[in-house]
C-alpha positions as CSV (number, residue, x, y, z in Angstrom):
1,X,91.2,1.7,98.1
2,X,88.6,4.1,96.9
3,X,86.6,3.2,93.8
4,X,87.7,6.4,92.0
5,X,91.3,5.2,92.4
6,X,90.6,1.9,90.5
7,X,92.9,2.9,87.6
8,X,96.0,2.6,89.7
9,X,95.6,-1.2,89.6
10,X,96.9,-3.1,86.6
11,X,98.5,-1.6,83.6
12,X,97.1,1.9,82.8
13,X,99.7,3.8,80.7
14,X,98.6,6.4,78.2
15,X,99.1,4.0,75.2
16,X,96.7,1.5,76.7
17,X,94.1,4.1,77.5
18,X,94.4,5.5,74.0
19,X,93.9,2.0,72.6
20,X,91.0,1.5,74.9
21,X,89.2,4.6,73.9
22,X,89.8,3.8,70.2
23,X,88.4,0.4,70.6
24,X,85.3,1.8,72.4
25,X,84.7,4.2,69.6
26,X,85.2,1.5,67.0
27,X,82.8,-0.9,68.8
28,X,80.1,1.9,68.8
29,X,80.6,2.6,65.1
30,X,80.4,-1.1,64.2
31,X,77.2,-1.4,66.2
32,X,75.7,1.6,64.5
33,X,76.1,0.1,61.1
34,X,73.4,-2.5,61.8
35,X,70.8,0.2,61.5
36,X,71.9,1.1,58.0
37,X,72.5,-2.5,57.0
38,X,68.9,-3.2,57.9
39,X,67.6,-0.3,55.8
40,X,69.9,-1.3,52.9
41,X,68.8,-5.0,52.9
42,X,65.1,-4.6,53.6
43,X,64.4,-1.4,51.8
44,X,66.8,-1.5,48.8
45,X,64.7,0.9,46.7
46,X,64.2,3.4,49.5
47,X,66.2,6.6,49.5
48,X,68.4,6.5,52.7
49,X,66.5,8.6,55.3
50,X,68.3,11.7,56.6
51,X,66.6,12.3,60.0
52,X,65.8,10.1,62.9
53,X,62.1,10.8,62.4
54,X,62.3,9.5,58.8
55,X,64.1,6.4,60.0
56,X,61.5,5.7,62.6
57,X,58.7,6.1,60.1
58,X,60.5,3.6,57.8
59,X,61.4,1.0,60.4
60,X,58.8,1.4,63.1
61,X,59.5,2.6,66.7
62,X,60.3,-0.8,68.3
63,X,62.6,-2.0,65.5
64,X,64.4,1.4,65.6
65,X,64.8,1.2,69.4
66,X,66.3,-2.3,69.2
67,X,68.8,-1.3,66.5
68,X,70.0,1.8,68.3
69,X,70.7,-0.3,71.4
70,X,73.0,-2.7,69.6
71,X,76.1,-0.3,69.7
72,X,75.9,-0.3,73.5
73,X,75.9,-4.1,73.6
74,X,79.2,-4.1,71.6
75,X,80.7,-1.3,73.8
76,X,79.8,-3.2,76.9
77,X,81.6,-6.2,75.6
78,X,84.5,-4.0,74.6
79,X,84.8,-2.5,78.1
80,X,85.0,-6.0,79.6
81,X,87.8,-6.9,77.1
82,X,89.6,-3.6,77.7
83,X,89.5,-3.8,81.4
84,X,90.5,-7.4,81.8
85,X,92.9,-8.0,78.9
86,X,94.3,-4.5,78.1
87,X,94.5,-3.0,81.6
88,X,94.9,-6.4,83.4
89,X,92.5,-5.6,86.2
90,X,89.3,-7.1,87.5
91,X,86.1,-6.0,85.8
92,X,84.6,-5.6,89.3
93,X,86.9,-2.6,89.9
94,X,85.2,-0.8,87.1
95,X,81.8,-1.2,88.9
96,X,82.4,-0.9,92.6
97,X,85.0,-0.4,95.3
98,X,83.4,-3.1,97.4
99,X,84.2,-6.8,97.4
100,X,81.1,-7.6,95.4
101,X,78.3,-5.7,93.7
102,X,75.7,-4.4,96.1
103,X,72.5,-5.2,94.2
104,X,70.4,-3.9,97.0
105,X,71.7,-0.4,96.3
106,X,70.8,-0.8,92.6
107,X,67.3,-1.8,93.5
108,X,66.8,0.9,96.1
109,X,68.0,3.6,93.7
110,X,65.9,2.2,90.8
111,X,62.8,2.1,93.0
112,X,63.2,5.7,94.3
113,X,63.6,7.1,90.8
114,X,60.5,5.1,89.5
115,X,58.5,6.5,92.5
116,X,59.6,10.1,91.9
117,X,59.0,9.8,88.1
118,X,55.6,8.3,88.7
119,X,54.6,11.2,91.0
120,X,55.8,13.8,88.5
121,X,54.0,12.0,85.7
122,X,50.8,12.0,87.8
123,X,51.1,15.8,88.3
124,X,51.8,16.3,84.6
125,X,48.8,14.2,83.4
126,X,46.5,16.0,85.8
127,X,47.5,19.5,84.8
128,X,48.6,19.2,81.2
129,X,45.8,18.5,78.7
130,X,48.4,17.8,76.0
131,X,49.3,14.5,77.6
132,X,47.3,11.7,76.1
133,X,46.8,8.0,77.0
134,X,47.9,5.9,73.9
135,X,48.2,2.3,75.2
136,X,48.2,-0.3,72.4
137,X,48.9,-3.8,73.8
138,X,50.2,-5.1,70.4
139,X,52.8,-2.3,70.2
140,X,53.5,-2.0,73.9
141,X,54.3,-5.7,74.6
142,X,57.3,-5.8,72.2
143,X,58.4,-2.4,73.4
144,X,58.4,-3.7,77.0
145,X,60.5,-6.7,76.0
146,X,63.0,-4.7,74.0
147,X,63.3,-2.0,76.6
148,X,63.6,-4.3,79.6
149,X,66.3,-6.4,77.9
150,X,68.4,-3.7,76.2
151,X,68.0,-0.4,77.9
152,X,69.6,-1.6,81.2
153,X,72.6,-2.7,79.1
154,X,72.7,0.8,77.5
155,X,72.5,2.7,80.7
156,X,75.0,0.4,82.6
157,X,77.3,0.7,79.6
158,X,77.3,4.5,79.9
159,X,77.9,4.3,83.6
160,X,80.8,1.9,83.1
161,X,82.3,4.3,80.6
162,X,81.8,7.7,82.3
163,X,81.6,6.9,86.0
164,X,84.1,4.0,85.7
165,X,86.6,4.0,82.8
166,X,86.8,7.8,82.2
167,X,86.4,9.1,85.7
168,X,89.0,6.6,87.1
169,X,91.4,7.4,84.3
170,X,91.0,11.1,84.8
171,X,91.7,10.8,88.5
172,X,94.8,8.7,87.8
173,X,96.1,11.4,85.5
174,X,95.0,14.6,87.3
175,X,95.4,13.3,90.9
176,X,92.2,15.4,91.6
177,X,88.9,13.8,92.7
178,X,86.7,16.8,92.0
179,X,88.2,17.6,88.6
180,X,87.7,13.9,87.6
181,X,84.0,14.1,88.6
182,X,83.4,17.5,86.9
183,X,85.2,16.6,83.6
184,X,83.6,13.2,83.3
185,X,80.2,14.8,84.0
186,X,80.8,17.4,81.4
187,X,81.8,14.7,78.9
188,X,78.7,12.8,79.7
189,X,76.6,15.8,78.9
190,X,78.4,16.6,75.7
191,X,77.9,13.1,74.2
192,X,74.1,13.8,74.2
193,X,74.6,16.8,71.9
194,X,73.4,14.6,69.0
195,X,70.1,13.8,70.6
196,X,67.1,15.0,68.6
197,X,65.7,17.2,71.5
198,X,68.9,19.4,71.2
199,X,67.9,20.4,67.7
200,X,64.3,21.4,68.6
201,X,64.9,22.8,72.1
202,X,68.3,24.3,71.8
203,X,71.8,23.7,73.1
204,X,71.0,25.0,76.6
205,X,69.3,21.7,77.4
206,X,72.9,20.3,77.6
207,X,73.1,21.9,81.0
208,X,70.6,19.3,82.2
209,X,72.7,16.4,81.0
210,X,75.9,17.8,82.4
211,X,74.1,18.3,85.8
212,X,73.0,14.7,85.8
213,X,76.4,13.5,84.8
214,X,78.0,15.4,87.7
215,X,75.4,14.2,90.1
216,X,76.0,10.6,89.1
217,X,79.7,11.1,89.5
218,X,79.3,12.6,92.9
219,X,77.1,9.8,94.3
220,X,79.5,7.2,92.7
221,X,82.5,8.9,94.4
222,X,80.9,9.3,97.8
223,X,79.3,5.8,97.8
224,X,82.5,4.1,96.6
225,X,80.8,2.4,93.7
226,X,78.4,3.0,90.9
227,X,75.5,0.9,92.1
228,X,73.4,3.9,92.9
229,X,74.1,5.5,89.5
230,X,73.3,2.3,87.7
231,X,69.9,2.1,89.4
232,X,69.2,5.8,88.7
233,X,70.2,5.7,85.0
234,X,68.3,2.4,84.3
235,X,65.1,3.7,86.0
236,X,65.2,7.0,84.2
237,X,65.6,5.7,80.7
238,X,63.2,2.8,81.2
239,X,60.6,5.2,82.4
240,X,61.2,7.5,79.5
241,X,60.8,4.6,77.0
242,X,57.8,2.8,78.6
243,X,55.7,5.5,80.4
244,X,55.7,8.8,78.5
245,X,57.1,9.8,75.1
246,X,57.1,12.7,72.7
247,X,57.5,13.1,68.9
248,X,60.9,14.9,69.4
249,X,62.8,13.3,72.2
250,X,65.5,10.6,71.9
251,X,63.1,7.8,73.0
252,X,60.2,8.0,70.6
253,X,58.3,4.9,71.5
254,X,54.8,3.5,71.9
255,X,54.8,4.3,75.6
256,X,51.6,4.5,77.7
257,X,51.4,8.3,77.4
258,X,52.4,10.8,74.7
259,X,53.1,14.4,75.5
260,X,52.0,16.6,72.6
261,X,53.3,19.8,74.2
262,X,55.5,21.8,71.8
263,X,59.2,21.2,72.5
264,X,60.5,23.2,75.5
265,X,62.4,23.0,78.7
266,X,59.5,22.0,81.0
267,X,59.1,22.7,84.7
268,X,59.9,19.1,85.5
269,X,63.4,19.5,84.0
270,X,64.0,22.6,86.1
271,X,62.6,21.0,89.3
272,X,64.8,18.0,88.5
273,X,68.0,20.0,88.5
274,X,67.3,22.4,91.4
275,X,65.2,20.2,93.7
276,X,65.2,16.4,92.9
277,X,68.9,15.9,92.4
278,X,69.9,17.7,95.6
279,X,67.2,15.9,97.6
280,X,68.3,12.5,96.2
281,X,71.9,13.3,97.2
282,X,70.8,14.1,100.7
283,X,68.7,10.9,100.9
284,X,71.5,8.7,99.7
285,X,74.0,10.4,102.0
286,X,71.8,9.8,105.1
287,X,70.8,6.2,104.1
288,X,74.3,5.1,103.4
289,X,76.0,7.2,106.1
290,X,78.6,8.9,104.0
291,X,79.6,11.0,106.9
292,X,81.6,14.2,106.5
293,X,82.0,14.7,102.7
294,X,85.4,15.5,101.3
295,X,87.2,15.4,98.0
296,X,90.6,15.0,99.6
297,X,92.6,12.2,98.0
298,X,93.9,10.9,101.3
299,X,90.5,10.5,103.1
300,X,89.6,7.0,103.9
301,X,86.2,6.0,102.6
302,X,83.7,4.5,105.1
303,X,82.7,1.7,102.7
304,X,86.3,0.8,101.6
């Protein structure tokens, strides 16, 4: 059985899926309240900040990062409960179509993304005078601990939700592989509409998030599991938190570098969509021998 067909196992009627989605939303909302509880308890005389920048200024970057990661921890737990108790299927089926998780795939994907991001960063530092070195050991050490512990949970949680729970559910309902990939990718892009960079750059940057979502859906489909997408997502977000930051993106941290360039869609974003993602797809296809690619529902997957 293909990974994308995982929702045919267990009990997956519309009522259970509706309850599952509701529980996921509820878990995220509960997790989000910890941020405001912290502000209310520790800054009782402070007027509640209205923007992310004001919250960061009040709490500090590391504390803010830790607090915004808490909702994903609760959603991760909720997904385990929903999959095993509500839908009555193995949690492994939400991760991969193989008999066990292929951690070598996760490590390979993670390493490739770190390498590519490092090369792009080197080019940016060399040609962009607005990028400055800002290393501060006392700030960076707690950042490294928080990011290493919590960001992989956040990214894996998003993969489980969009490339697992939602994509499998859409395939079960629509009976169409490509439609499930495209819609789940679109949904992945749209949940980023609240990111601070959207406000300063414009809504057109959503195209980047949708493209990444579709790319991750494609490699998950053809590789019969989300190991590659888990590695990609974790590497991308960890790099953004630890290596280079700005004063307007979603991860505003005490990273090694800060880019003071005015908000814009940079050449690296365009290159990422038009060059990097297609090349990564080709690399993964050749390494893991996906063979002739097809979205047909009756095609047997080489890794199944």
